[in-house]
N, CA, C and O atoms as CSV, one atom per row, in Angstrom:
chain,resi,resn,atom,element,x,y,z
A,1,MET,N,N,-0.823,13.572,-10.750
A,1,MET,CA,C,-0.410,12.000,-10.249
A,1,MET,C,C,-2.166,12.166,-10.487
A,1,MET,O,O,-2.775,13.236,-10.507
A,2,SER,N,N,-2.773,10.748,-10.661
A,2,SER,CA,C,-3.831,10.329,-9.817
A,2,SER,C,C,-4.377,10.078,-8.876
A,2,SER,O,O,-3.771,10.002,-7.807
A,3,THR,N,N,-5.582,9.890,-8.967
A,3,THR,CA,C,-6.906,10.703,-7.556
A,3,THR,C,C,-6.076,8.823,-6.547
A,3,THR,O,O,-5.379,7.835,-6.777
A,4,LEU,N,N,-6.864,9.493,-5.470
A,4,LEU,CA,C,-6.630,7.263,-4.817
A,4,LEU,C,C,-7.189,6.281,-5.481
A,4,LEU,O,O,-6.808,5.140,-5.743
A,5,PRO,N,N,-9.079,7.452,-5.955
A,5,PRO,CA,C,-9.701,5.712,-6.716
A,5,PRO,C,C,-8.825,5.526,-7.898
A,5,PRO,O,O,-9.143,5.288,-9.063
A,6,ASP,N,N,-8.504,5.570,-7.750
A,6,ASP,CA,C,-8.159,5.413,-9.548
A,6,ASP,C,C,-6.790,4.671,-9.749
A,6,ASP,O,O,-6.523,4.031,-10.766
A,7,ILE,N,N,-5.793,4.851,-8.474
A,7,ILE,CA,C,-4.625,4.353,-8.545
A,7,ILE,C,C,-5.355,2.435,-7.746
A,7,ILE,O,O,-5.521,1.289,-8.165
A,8,ILE,N,N,-5.497,3.011,-6.787
A,8,ILE,CA,C,-6.700,1.635,-6.205
A,8,ILE,C,C,-7.352,0.603,-7.150
A,8,ILE,O,O,-7.312,-0.627,-7.107
A,9,VAL,N,N,-7.764,1.166,-7.731
A,9,VAL,CA,C,-8.807,0.936,-9.136
A,9,VAL,C,C,-7.552,-0.105,-10.401
A,9,VAL,O,O,-7.892,-1.084,-11.066
A,10,SER,N,N,-6.201,0.513,-10.373
A,10,SER,CA,C,-5.395,0.196,-11.003
A,10,SER,C,C,-4.493,-0.601,-10.121
A,10,SER,O,O,-3.384,-0.218,-10.494
A,11,MET,N,N,-4.349,-1.249,-9.423
A,11,MET,CA,C,-3.445,-1.799,-8.154
A,11,MET,C,C,-4.145,-3.469,-8.599
A,11,MET,O,O,-3.546,-4.470,-8.992
A,12,ARG,N,N,-5.683,-3.240,-8.337
A,12,ARG,CA,C,-6.014,-3.857,-8.345
A,12,ARG,C,C,-6.564,-4.877,-10.194
A,12,ARG,O,O,-7.110,-5.875,-10.663
A,13,ASN,N,N,-6.241,-4.290,-10.338
A,13,ASN,CA,C,-6.038,-4.360,-12.328
A,13,ASN,C,C,-4.570,-4.737,-13.093
A,13,ASN,O,O,-4.580,-5.083,-14.275
A,14,ASN,N,N,-4.059,-4.699,-12.780
A,14,ASN,CA,C,-2.703,-4.519,-13.026
A,14,ASN,C,C,-1.465,-4.532,-11.833
A,14,ASN,O,O,-0.625,-3.642,-11.970
A,15,PRO,N,N,-1.286,-5.475,-10.669
A,15,PRO,CA,C,-0.465,-5.078,-9.725
A,15,PRO,C,C,1.703,-4.035,-10.164
A,15,PRO,O,O,2.535,-3.269,-9.679
A,16,ALA,N,N,1.381,-4.928,-11.416
A,16,ALA,CA,C,2.844,-4.800,-11.752
A,16,ALA,C,C,2.909,-4.113,-12.221
A,16,ALA,O,O,3.661,-4.382,-13.158
A,17,GLY,N,N,2.380,-2.565,-12.307
A,17,GLY,CA,C,2.471,-1.574,-13.454
A,17,GLY,C,C,1.978,-0.356,-13.037
A,17,GLY,O,O,1.984,0.721,-13.632
A,18,VAL,N,N,1.245,-0.853,-11.167
A,18,VAL,CA,C,2.218,0.269,-10.363
A,18,VAL,C,C,2.541,1.022,-10.112
A,18,VAL,O,O,3.492,0.462,-9.566
A,19,ARG,N,N,2.822,2.541,-9.834
A,19,ARG,CA,C,4.558,3.632,-9.679
A,19,ARG,C,C,4.842,3.663,-8.122
A,19,ARG,O,O,3.874,4.103,-7.503
A,20,PHE,N,N,5.506,3.445,-7.634
A,20,PHE,CA,C,5.744,3.221,-6.997
A,20,PHE,C,C,5.772,4.516,-5.768
A,20,PHE,O,O,5.946,4.307,-4.567
A,21,ALA,N,N,5.593,5.638,-6.292
A,21,ALA,CA,C,5.214,7.126,-5.043
A,21,ALA,C,C,3.596,6.818,-5.296
A,21,ALA,O,O,2.754,6.785,-4.399
A,22,GLU,N,N,3.453,6.693,-6.113
A,22,GLU,CA,C,1.088,6.024,-5.770
A,22,GLU,C,C,0.798,5.034,-4.926
A,22,GLU,O,O,-0.043,5.084,-4.028
A,23,LEU,N,N,1.823,3.691,-5.339
A,23,LEU,CA,C,1.314,3.211,-4.176
A,23,LEU,C,C,1.905,3.867,-2.025
A,23,LEU,O,O,1.280,3.747,-0.971
A,24,CYS,N,N,3.119,4.407,-2.284
A,24,CYS,CA,C,3.418,5.389,-1.164
A,24,CYS,C,C,2.702,6.141,-0.430
A,24,CYS,O,O,2.754,6.224,0.798
A,25,LYS,N,N,1.765,6.920,-1.413
A,25,LYS,CA,C,0.746,8.279,-1.494
A,25,LYS,C,C,-0.793,7.326,-0.492
A,25,LYS,O,O,-1.369,7.913,0.424
A,26,VAL,N,N,-1.256,5.654,-0.987
A,26,VAL,CA,C,-2.324,4.969,-0.749
A,26,VAL,C,C,-1.562,4.603,0.669
A,26,VAL,O,O,-1.831,5.227,1.695
A,27,CYS,N,N,-0.533,3.481,0.641
A,27,CYS,CA,C,-0.558,3.762,1.963
A,27,CYS,C,C,-0.363,5.167,3.167
A,27,CYS,O,O,-0.913,5.173,4.269
A,28,ASP,N,N,0.214,5.882,2.830
A,28,ASP,CA,C,0.273,6.874,3.923
A,28,ASP,C,C,-1.460,7.005,3.632
A,28,ASP,O,O,-2.048,6.410,4.535
A,29,HIS,N,N,-2.035,7.370,3.031
A,29,HIS,CA,C,-3.423,7.557,3.460
A,29,HIS,C,C,-4.091,6.618,4.365
A,29,HIS,O,O,-4.737,7.125,5.281
A,30,TYR,N,N,-4.045,5.054,4.255
A,30,TYR,CA,C,-4.542,4.123,5.161
A,30,TYR,C,C,-3.349,3.697,6.132
A,30,TYR,O,O,-3.335,2.586,6.661
A,31,PHE,N,N,-2.756,4.261,6.251
A,31,PHE,CA,C,-1.142,3.477,6.983
A,31,PHE,C,C,-0.990,4.880,8.137
A,31,PHE,O,O,-0.778,4.625,9.322
A,32,GLY,N,N,-1.121,6.377,7.657
A,32,GLY,CA,C,-0.323,7.194,7.795
A,32,GLY,C,C,1.336,6.949,7.752
A,32,GLY,O,O,1.908,5.912,7.417
A,33,PRO,N,N,1.903,8.144,8.167
A,33,PRO,CA,C,3.420,8.460,7.172
A,33,PRO,C,C,4.236,5.822,8.192
A,33,PRO,O,O,4.100,4.906,9.003
A,34,ALA,N,N,5.025,6.517,6.829
A,34,ALA,CA,C,6.162,4.980,7.378
A,34,ALA,C,C,7.081,5.262,8.513
A,34,ALA,O,O,7.969,6.100,8.666
A,35,ARG,N,N,6.440,3.985,9.523
A,35,ARG,CA,C,7.530,3.973,10.556
A,35,ARG,C,C,8.384,4.590,10.579
A,35,ARG,O,O,8.677,5.581,11.247
A,36,GLN,N,N,9.211,3.672,9.318
A,36,GLN,CA,C,11.097,3.255,8.880
A,36,GLN,C,C,10.961,3.872,7.289
A,36,GLN,O,O,10.373,3.362,6.334
A,37,THR,N,N,11.628,4.995,7.349
A,37,THR,CA,C,11.917,5.219,5.611
A,37,THR,C,C,12.855,4.990,5.182
A,37,THR,O,O,13.085,4.767,3.993
A,38,SER,N,N,13.804,5.001,6.317
A,38,SER,CA,C,15.255,5.302,5.888
A,38,SER,C,C,15.341,3.278,5.104
A,38,SER,O,O,14.448,2.432,5.150
A,39,GLY,N,N,16.759,3.155,4.488
A,39,GLY,CA,C,16.690,1.539,3.449
A,39,GLY,C,C,16.026,1.269,1.597
A,39,GLY,O,O,15.283,1.632,0.685
A,40,SER,N,N,16.440,0.894,1.801
A,40,SER,CA,C,14.892,0.315,-0.127
A,40,SER,C,C,14.125,-0.018,0.837
A,40,SER,O,O,14.097,-1.249,0.814
A,41,HIS,N,N,13.589,0.296,1.538
A,41,HIS,CA,C,12.139,-0.143,2.037
A,41,HIS,C,C,11.086,0.861,3.121
A,41,HIS,O,O,11.616,1.289,4.146
A,42,ARG,N,N,9.827,1.152,2.887
A,42,ARG,CA,C,8.791,1.713,3.753
A,42,ARG,C,C,8.178,0.829,4.611
A,42,ARG,O,O,7.810,-0.217,4.076
A,43,VAL,N,N,7.851,1.011,6.394
A,43,VAL,CA,C,7.573,0.716,6.584
A,43,VAL,C,C,6.277,1.138,7.370
A,43,VAL,O,O,6.211,2.144,8.076
A,44,TYR,N,N,4.851,-0.113,7.074
A,44,TYR,CA,C,3.956,0.444,7.466
A,44,TYR,C,C,2.918,-0.607,8.594
A,44,TYR,O,O,2.563,-1.785,8.625
A,45,LYS,N,N,2.633,1.189,9.812
A,45,LYS,CA,C,1.835,0.404,11.109
A,45,LYS,C,C,0.638,-0.349,10.277
A,45,LYS,O,O,0.351,0.068,9.155
A,46,THR,N,N,0.019,-1.348,10.790
A,46,THR,CA,C,-1.263,-1.508,11.034
A,46,THR,C,C,-1.470,-1.549,12.420
A,46,THR,O,O,-0.729,-1.149,13.317
A,47,PRO,N,N,-2.697,-2.145,12.490
A,47,PRO,CA,C,-3.393,-2.286,14.184
A,47,PRO,C,C,-3.675,-3.612,14.213
A,47,PRO,O,O,-4.447,-4.121,15.025
A,48,TRP,N,N,-2.839,-4.441,13.008
A,48,TRP,CA,C,-3.360,-5.411,14.117
A,48,TRP,C,C,-1.642,-6.426,13.732
A,48,TRP,O,O,-0.989,-5.886,12.839
A,49,ILE,N,N,-0.882,-7.956,14.434
A,49,ILE,CA,C,0.462,-8.169,14.397
A,49,ILE,C,C,-0.057,-9.208,13.335
A,49,ILE,O,O,-1.234,-9.560,13.257
A,50,GLY,N,N,0.982,-9.667,12.509
A,50,GLY,CA,C,1.471,-10.589,10.697
A,50,GLY,C,C,0.827,-10.172,10.446
A,50,GLY,O,O,0.349,-9.252,11.110
A,51,ASP,N,N,0.270,-10.637,9.078
A,51,ASP,CA,C,-0.137,-10.830,7.430
A,51,ASP,C,C,-1.615,-10.732,8.187
A,51,ASP,O,O,-2.341,-11.328,8.983
A,52,PRO,N,N,-1.485,-8.962,6.953
A,52,PRO,CA,C,-0.740,-8.942,6.049
A,52,PRO,C,C,0.162,-7.744,6.156
A,52,PRO,O,O,-0.473,-6.691,6.091
A,53,ARG,N,N,1.565,-7.589,6.312
A,53,ARG,CA,C,2.411,-6.445,6.390
A,53,ARG,C,C,1.926,-5.354,5.362
A,53,ARG,O,O,1.083,-5.314,4.465
A,54,VAL,N,N,2.769,-4.560,5.860
A,54,VAL,CA,C,2.492,-3.635,4.464
A,54,VAL,C,C,4.543,-3.253,5.117
A,54,VAL,O,O,5.029,-3.214,6.247
A,55,ASN,N,N,4.934,-3.126,4.224
A,55,ASN,CA,C,5.635,-3.588,3.980
A,55,ASN,C,C,7.293,-3.501,2.327
A,55,ASN,O,O,7.993,-4.473,2.046
A,56,ILE,N,N,7.413,-1.989,1.585
A,56,ILE,CA,C,6.974,-2.009,-0.180
A,56,ILE,C,C,8.261,-1.374,0.199
A,56,ILE,O,O,8.695,-0.806,1.201
A,57,GLN,N,N,8.783,-1.734,-1.175
A,57,GLN,CA,C,9.814,-1.365,-1.595
A,57,GLN,C,C,10.008,-0.900,-3.026
A,57,GLN,O,O,9.630,-1.297,-4.129
A,58,ASN,N,N,10.605,-0.092,-2.654
A,58,ASN,CA,C,11.387,0.780,-5.056
A,58,ASN,C,C,11.875,-0.323,-5.478
A,58,ASN,O,O,12.320,-1.146,-4.678
A,59,ASP,N,N,11.878,-0.483,-6.492
A,59,ASP,CA,C,12.312,-1.440,-7.706
A,59,ASP,C,C,11.974,-0.019,-9.050
A,59,ASP,O,O,11.048,0.546,-9.632
A,60,LYS,N,N,13.302,-0.035,-8.955
A,60,LYS,CA,C,13.683,1.277,-10.517
A,60,LYS,C,C,11.606,2.262,-10.888
A,60,LYS,O,O,10.813,2.087,-11.812
A,61,GLY,N,N,11.543,3.063,-9.803
A,61,GLY,CA,C,10.619,3.189,-9.793
A,61,GLY,C,C,9.106,2.741,-10.017
A,61,GLY,O,O,8.204,3.498,-10.377
A,62,ARG,N,N,8.954,1.053,-9.678
A,62,ARG,CA,C,7.856,0.958,-10.362
A,62,ARG,C,C,7.833,0.287,-8.396
A,62,ARG,O,O,8.647,0.723,-7.582
A,63,ALA,N,N,6.561,-0.961,-7.953
A,63,ALA,CA,C,6.228,-1.783,-7.149
A,63,ALA,C,C,6.240,-2.410,-6.857
A,63,ALA,O,O,5.265,-2.881,-7.442
A,64,LYS,N,N,6.592,-3.213,-6.206
A,64,LYS,CA,C,6.988,-5.125,-6.948
A,64,LYS,C,C,4.871,-5.735,-6.879
A,64,LYS,O,O,4.002,-5.014,-6.389
A,65,ALA,N,N,4.733,-6.436,-7.190
A,65,ALA,CA,C,3.124,-7.099,-7.195
A,65,ALA,C,C,3.538,-7.731,-6.063
A,65,ALA,O,O,2.767,-7.282,-5.215
A,66,TYR,N,N,4.155,-8.369,-5.606
A,66,TYR,CA,C,3.638,-8.869,-4.529
A,66,TYR,C,C,3.391,-8.384,-3.370
A,66,TYR,O,O,2.749,-9.100,-2.602
A,67,GLN,N,N,3.843,-6.988,-2.895
A,67,GLN,CA,C,3.780,-6.070,-2.326
A,67,GLN,C,C,1.426,-5.226,-1.970
A,67,GLN,O,O,0.515,-4.968,-1.182
A,68,ILE,N,N,2.015,-5.272,-3.605
A,68,ILE,CA,C,1.027,-3.954,-4.003
A,68,ILE,C,C,-0.644,-5.156,-3.833
A,68,ILE,O,O,-1.803,-4.802,-3.618
A,69,LYS,N,N,-0.071,-6.589,-4.043
A,69,LYS,CA,C,-1.226,-6.851,-2.957
A,69,LYS,C,C,-1.359,-7.672,-1.505
A,69,LYS,O,O,-2.367,-8.042,-0.904
A,70,GLN,N,N,-0.539,-7.752,-1.319
A,70,GLN,CA,C,-0.602,-8.219,0.464
A,70,GLN,C,C,-0.965,-6.093,0.655
A,70,GLN,O,O,-1.635,-5.851,1.659
A,71,VAL,N,N,-0.654,-5.088,-0.009
A,71,VAL,CA,C,-1.416,-3.353,0.698
A,71,VAL,C,C,-3.014,-3.894,0.140
A,71,VAL,O,O,-3.687,-4.501,0.974
A,72,LEU,N,N,-3.373,-3.762,-0.696
A,72,LEU,CA,C,-4.877,-4.157,-0.822
A,72,LEU,C,C,-5.146,-5.871,0.081
A,72,LEU,O,O,-5.184,-6.679,-0.848
A,73,LYS,N,N,-5.209,-6.139,0.541
A,73,LYS,CA,C,-4.861,-7.698,1.644
A,73,LYS,C,C,-5.558,-6.246,3.279
A,73,LYS,O,O,-6.335,-6.056,4.214
A,74,ALA,N,N,-4.585,-5.774,2.548
A,74,ALA,CA,C,-4.481,-4.517,4.199
A,74,ALA,C,C,-5.527,-3.676,4.849
A,74,ALA,O,O,-5.876,-3.637,6.028
A,75,ILE,N,N,-6.061,-2.830,3.523
A,75,ILE,CA,C,-7.067,-2.006,2.942
A,75,ILE,C,C,-8.171,-2.751,3.596
A,75,ILE,O,O,-8.683,-2.292,4.617
A,76,GLU,N,N,-8.660,-4.122,2.959
A,76,GLU,CA,C,-9.520,-4.798,2.139
A,76,GLU,C,C,-9.918,-5.217,4.056
A,76,GLU,O,O,-11.070,-5.521,4.368
A,77,ARG,N,N,-9.007,-5.167,4.911
A,77,ARG,CA,C,-8.951,-6.286,6.326
A,77,ARG,C,C,-9.432,-5.072,6.785
A,77,ARG,O,O,-10.502,-4.850,7.350
A,78,MET,N,N,-8.267,-4.068,6.398
A,78,MET,CA,C,-8.807,-2.841,7.811
A,78,MET,C,C,-10.630,-2.080,6.612
A,78,MET,O,O,-11.066,-0.931,6.681
A,79,GLU,N,N,-10.766,-2.351,6.401
A,79,GLU,CA,C,-12.639,-1.403,5.478
A,79,GLU,C,C,-13.076,-3.052,6.314
A,79,GLU,O,O,-13.030,-2.686,7.489
A,80,ASN,N,N,-13.212,-3.602,6.332
A,80,ASN,CA,C,-13.656,-4.327,6.488
A,80,ASN,C,C,-13.816,-4.621,8.615
A,80,ASN,O,O,-14.892,-4.898,9.145
A,81,GLU,N,N,-12.485,-4.456,9.402
A,81,GLU,CA,C,-12.489,-4.581,10.799
A,81,GLU,C,C,-13.076,-3.285,10.970
A,81,GLU,O,O,-14.021,-3.470,11.737
A,82,HIS,N,N,-13.001,-1.646,10.557
A,82,HIS,CA,C,-13.138,-0.928,11.236
A,82,HIS,C,C,-14.319,-0.698,10.299
A,82,HIS,O,O,-14.994,0.331,10.321
A,83,GLY,N,N,-14.492,-1.575,9.595
A,83,GLY,CA,C,-16.556,-0.698,9.152
A,83,GLY,C,C,-16.934,0.895,7.921
A,83,GLY,O,O,-17.883,1.511,7.436
A,84,THR,N,N,-15.845,0.889,7.938
A,84,THR,CA,C,-15.323,2.127,6.778
A,84,THR,C,C,-14.474,2.609,5.451
A,84,THR,O,O,-13.384,2.039,5.475
A,85,GLU,N,N,-14.555,3.143,4.736
A,85,GLU,CA,C,-13.441,3.481,3.824
A,85,GLU,C,C,-12.847,4.852,4.723
A,85,GLU,O,O,-13.531,5.339,5.623
A,86,LYS,N,N,-11.461,5.410,4.347
A,86,LYS,CA,C,-10.959,6.134,5.188
A,86,LYS,C,C,-10.845,7.547,4.170
A,86,LYS,O,O,-10.371,8.592,4.615
């Protein structure tokens, strides 16, 4: 499996081509374990209310492109508010 920086570069360059397992790895790193994993979605807690939300779902082994973009926005917001990369 790729390293976190490689996955994030891939997410930015081709949001439609990211595997769900890779997105889970990134989300677990930045947001901790998912607070909901049952059903088709994984929901992560963020330190703010509202958007960008971190709610992802497996689509036949791939992550959905719009959810990748939401995760990237959440990571950017977290880095801006906390001043450091995790």
